[in-house]
C-alpha positions as a Markdown table, in Angstrom:
| # | Residue | x | y | z |
|---|---|---|---|---|
| 1 | Met | 81.1 | 195.1 | 52.4 |
| 2 | Ser | 83.3 | 194.4 | 49.4 |
| 3 | Thr | 84.2 | 198.1 | 49.1 |
| 4 | Glu | 85.6 | 198.0 | 52.7 |
| 5 | Arg | 87.8 | 195.0 | 51.7 |
| 6 | Thr | 89.1 | 196.6 | 48.6 |
| 7 | Ser | 89.9 | 199.9 | 50.3 |
| 8 | Trp | 91.8 | 198.2 | 53.1 |
| 9 | Thr | 93.7 | 195.9 | 50.8 |
| 10 | Ser | 94.6 | 198.9 | 48.6 |
| 11 | Leu | 96.5 | 200.5 | 51.4 |
| 12 | Ser | 100.2 | 200.0 | 51.6 |
| 13 | Thr | 101.8 | 198.4 | 54.7 |
| 14 | Ile | 103.1 | 201.8 | 55.9 |
| 15 | Gln | 99.6 | 203.2 | 55.6 |
| 16 | Lys | 98.1 | 200.3 | 57.6 |
| 17 | Ile | 100.7 | 200.8 | 60.3 |
| 18 | Ala | 100.1 | 204.5 | 60.4 |
| 19 | Leu | 96.4 | 203.9 | 60.7 |
| 20 | Gly | 96.9 | 201.3 | 63.4 |
| 21 | Leu | 99.0 | 203.6 | 65.4 |
| 22 | Gly | 97.0 | 206.7 | 64.7 |
| 23 | Ile | 93.7 | 205.6 | 66.1 |
| 24 | Pro | 95.0 | 204.7 | 69.6 |
| 25 | Ala | 97.2 | 207.8 | 69.6 |
| 26 | Ser | 94.2 | 210.1 | 68.9 |
| 27 | Ala | 92.2 | 208.3 | 71.5 |
| 28 | Thr | 95.0 | 208.9 | 74.0 |
| 29 | Val | 95.1 | 212.6 | 73.1 |
| 30 | Ala | 91.4 | 212.9 | 73.5 |
| 31 | Tyr | 91.5 | 211.3 | 76.9 |
| 32 | Ile | 94.3 | 213.6 | 78.1 |
| 33 | Leu | 92.3 | 216.7 | 76.9 |
| 34 | Tyr | 89.2 | 215.4 | 78.7 |
| 35 | Arg | 91.1 | 214.8 | 81.9 |
| 36 | Arg | 92.5 | 218.4 | 81.8 |
| 37 | Tyr | 89.1 | 219.8 | 81.1 |
| 38 | Arg | 87.6 | 217.8 | 84.0 |
| 39 | Glu | 90.4 | 218.8 | 86.4 |
| 40 | Ser | 90.0 | 222.5 | 85.5 |
| 41 | Arg | 86.3 | 222.3 | 86.0 |
| 42 | Ala | 86.9 | 220.7 | 89.4 |
| 43 | Ala | 89.4 | 223.4 | 90.3 |
| 44 | Glu | 86.8 | 226.1 | 89.4 |
| 45 | Thr | 84.2 | 224.4 | 91.6 |
| 46 | Asp | 86.7 | 224.3 | 94.5 |
| 47 | Arg | 87.5 | 228.0 | 94.1 |
| 48 | Cys | 83.8 | 228.9 | 94.1 |
| 49 | Ser | 83.0 | 226.9 | 97.2 |
| 50 | Asp | 85.8 | 228.6 | 99.3 |
């Protein structure tokens, strides 16, 4: 537990901001890629059923 505190406190303010913005940004990118994948799979299913 103490190692987590020391590693977080050793980060600069800029690094903390980058980390705080980077995690939601990467989650957003992952969600967009998932949606594209799911939509492409649905389109393939529609083409096969015609």
